[in-house]
C-alpha positions in Angstrom: 176.8 42.8 59.9 176.3 39.4 61.4 174.7 40.9 64.5 172.3 42.9 62.4 171.2 39.8 60.5 170.7 38.0 63.8 168.5 40.8 65.1 166.3 40.7 62.0 166.0 36.9 62.4 164.8 37.3 65.9 162.4 40.1 65.1 160.8 38.1 62.3 160.1 35.2 64.6 158.3 37.4 67.1 156.3 39.0 64.4 155.2 35.6 63.1 154.0 34.5 66.6 152.3 37.9 67.2 150.5 37.5 63.9 149.3 34.0 64.9 148.2 35.3 68.4 146.3 38.2 66.7 144.4 35.8 64.5 143.6 33.6 67.6 142.2 36.8 69.2 140.0 37.4 66.2 138.9 33.8 66.3 137.9 33.8 70.0 136.5 37.4 70.0 134.5 37.3 66.7 134.6 34.2 64.4 133.6 31.5 67.0 130.7 33.7 68.1 129.4 33.7 64.5 129.3 29.9 64.3 126.4 28.2 66.0 127.4 24.5 66.1 128.9 22.4 69.0 132.5 23.1 69.7 133.9 19.6 68.8 132.1 19.7 65.5 133.3 23.2 64.9 136.9 22.1 65.4 136.6 19.0 63.2 135.0 20.9 60.3 137.5 23.7 60.7 140.4 21.2 60.6 138.9 19.9 57.3 139.0 23.3 55.7 142.4 24.0 57.1 143.7 20.8 55.5 142.0 21.6 52.2 143.8 25.0 52.2 147.2 23.4 53.1 146.9 20.5 50.6 146.0 23.0 47.9 149.1 25.1 48.7 151.3 21.9 48.6 149.7 21.0 45.2 150.4 24.4 43.8 154.1 24.0 44.9 154.2 20.4 43.6 155.1 19.3 47.1 152.3 16.8 47.9 154.8 14.0 47.9 156.6 15.7 50.7 153.9 14.5 53.1 155.3 11.0 52.9 159.1 11.7 52.8 159.6 12.1 56.6 161.4 9.7 58.9 159.4 7.7 61.4 160.7 9.9 64.2 159.6 13.1 62.5 156.2 11.6 61.7 155.7 10.6 65.3 156.6 14.2 66.4 154.2 15.8 64.0 151.4 13.3 64.9 152.2 14.0 68.6 151.6 17.7 68.0 148.2 16.9 66.5 147.3 14.6 69.4 148.4 17.2 71.9 146.4 20.0 70.4 143.4 17.7 70.0 143.5 16.7 73.7 144.2 20.3 74.7 141.1 21.6 72.9 139.0 18.6 73.9 139.7 19.2 77.6 139.4 23.0 77.2 135.9 22.7 75.6 134.9 20.2 78.3 136.1 22.7 81.0 134.0 25.4 79.5 130.9 23.1 79.5 131.6 21.8 83.0 131.7 25.1 84.9 132.4 28.8 84.6 134.3 30.2 81.5 136.4 32.2 83.9 137.8 29.2 85.7 138.3 27.3 82.4 140.2 30.2 80.8 142.3 30.9 83.9 143.5 27.4 84.3 144.0 26.9 80.5 146.5 29.8 80.5 148.7 28.1 83.1 150.3 26.7 79.9 153.1 29.3 79.5 154.2 28.6 83.1 154.4 24.8 82.3 156.4 25.6 79.2 158.8 27.9 81.1 159.3 25.8 84.2 158.8 22.1 83.0 158.6 21.2 79.3 160.9 23.8 77.9 163.8 22.7 80.2 163.1 19.0 80.1 162.4 18.5 76.4 164.1 21.4 74.6 166.8 22.0 77.2 165.8 25.7 77.3 167.2 27.4 80.4 164.9 28.7 83.1 165.8 32.3 83.4 164.5 34.7 86.1 163.3 37.0 83.3 161.1 34.4 81.6 159.8 33.2 84.9 158.8 36.7 86.0 157.2 37.4 82.6 155.2 34.2 82.6 153.9 35.1 86.1 153.2 38.7 85.0 151.1 37.5 82.0 149.2 35.0 84.2 148.5 37.8 86.8 147.2 39.9 84.0 144.8 37.1 82.9 143.8 36.6 86.5 142.9 40.3 86.8 140.9 40.1 83.6 138.5 37.5 84.9 138.7 38.4 88.6 135.1 39.5 88.8 133.9 36.0 87.8 136.3 34.0 89.9 135.1 32.4 93.1 131.5 32.2 92.3 131.8 28.4 92.1 134.3 25.6 92.6 133.8 23.3 89.7 135.3 20.7 87.4 136.4 23.5 85.0 139.4 24.0 87.2 140.5 20.4 86.8 139.8 20.1 83.0 141.3 23.5 82.4 144.5 22.6 84.2 144.8 19.4 82.3 144.3 21.3 79.0 147.1 23.6 80.0 149.5 20.7 80.3 148.7 19.5 76.8 148.8 23.1 75.5 152.3 23.4 76.8 153.3 19.9 75.7 152.2 20.3 72.0 154.0 23.7 72.0 157.4 22.2 72.9 156.8 19.3 70.6 156.1 21.7 67.7 159.4 23.4 68.5 161.0 19.9 68.1 159.4 19.5 64.8 160.8 22.8 63.5 164.3 21.5 64.5 163.8 18.6 62.0 163.6 21.1 59.1 160.1 19.8 58.3 158.1 21.8 55.7 155.6 24.1 57.5 152.7 23.1 55.2 153.3 19.4 55.8 153.7 19.8 59.5 150.5 21.8 59.9 148.6 19.1 57.8 149.5 16.5 60.4 148.7 19.0 63.2 145.1 19.2 61.8 144.7 15.6 60.7 144.6 14.1 64.2 141.9 16.4 65.6 139.9 15.9 62.4 139.9 12.1 62.9 139.2 12.2 66.6 136.4 14.8 66.4 134.9 13.5 63.1 131.9 11.7 64.8 130.8 15.1 66.3 131.1 16.7 62.9 129.0 14.0 61.3 126.3 14.4 63.9 126.1 18.1 63.2 126.1 17.6 59.4 123.3 15.1 59.7 121.3 17.5 61.9 121.8 20.2 59.3 124.3 23.1 59.1 123.1 26.4 57.6 124.9 28.0 54.6 126.0 30.9 56.8 127.6 28.5 59.3 129.4 26.7 56.4 130.7 30.0 55.2 132.1 31.0 58.6 133.4 27.5 59.2 135.5 27.7 56.0 136.8 31.1 56.9 137.7 30.0 60.4 139.4 26.8 59.3 141.5 28.4 56.6 142.4 31.5 58.7 142.9 29.9 62.1 143.8 26.3 61.5 145.7 27.1 58.3 147.3 30.5 58.1 147.7 31.2 61.9 149.2 27.7 62.5 151.7 28.4 59.6 152.6 31.7 61.2 153.1 30.1 64.6 155.2 27.3 63.1 157.5 29.8 61.3 157.7 31.9 64.5 158.5 29.1 67.0 161.2 27.9 64.5 163.1 31.1 65.2 162.4 31.9 68.9 162.4 29.9 72.2 159.2 28.0 73.0 159.1 29.8 76.3 158.9 33.2 74.7 156.3 32.1 72.2 154.1 30.7 75.0 154.3 33.9 77.0 153.2 35.9 73.9 150.1 33.7 73.7 148.7 35.6 76.7 147.8 38.3 74.1 145.0 36.1 72.8 142.5 36.7 75.6 143.0 40.5 75.7 142.7 40.7 71.9 139.5 38.6 72.0 138.0 40.9 74.8 138.7 44.1 72.8 137.2 42.7 69.6 134.2 41.3 71.4 133.7 44.8 72.9 133.9 46.5 69.5 131.8 44.1 67.5 129.4 42.6 70.1 129.2 45.5 72.6 130.5 43.3 75.4 131.6 45.5 78.4 135.2 46.5 79.0 135.8 47.1 82.7 138.6 48.5 84.8 139.7 44.9 85.4 140.1 44.5 81.6 142.3 47.6 81.3 144.6 46.7 84.3 144.8 43.0 83.2 145.5 44.0 79.7 148.4 46.2 80.7 150.0 43.3 82.6 149.6 41.0 79.6 150.9 43.5 77.1 153.8 44.3 79.5 154.8 40.6 79.6 154.8 40.4 75.8 156.8 43.6 75.4 159.3 42.3 77.9 159.8 39.1 75.9 160.3 41.0 72.6 162.6 43.7 74.1 164.7 41.0 75.8 165.3 39.4 72.4 167.0 42.5 70.9 
């Protein structure tokens, strides 16, 4: 009986992470394309709506006071997650603006390899297994195949900024795992995760607000903030609480393939043979992670 309960526990963690990754795919493939404001402003305003959703949820549960009940160590960890995701996205957006999207995305998704080989073992004491190493490489190869047609057209700063963003992507992932080990409430933890990017990117948001944001953009910004920075972050937090950070990071490779499929369906963007082959590699790495947990 104990074994069966453990199995259910593991499966629920992977389902939570897959749910979060699916929402990220919807975000990249559909929602972001519907919002026509600069990326930093988009993130700040989205973080605002995410925090509104999370604070409302805490208020309904009479848990607003929980935001102030944590130890200094836990608060530092939660703020560290917020800083990590802010720097990660800031560098990633800069990478996209500095060169080709292909180079930016490719280097950004070095993150699972950093988690598996560096931050997981150093910070979380997670063992480097041959299986996780192979699956991380498999997922990265799939991503490489996906964007292979666009690679090599230019050597640009996107490679540098994208690689740096991958380091902070990996770093905030393992820090979030540390936060889950403190038994922090998910709603409170995600409030802090959004608070730091909101503060850092607020000047960009104010510039866009002063320039004027259409009602349509406001609508999609609220949907994006609540769904992506609220609900998906909660799902990821619940998932990474139950499974190794290395496995969660490998599953994140599903985001680009999901985004490509949705963009093809809703915006008629082409799906090539490279897309199909790369997608199989990525799906294979994710299935390998989940099957290995049984």
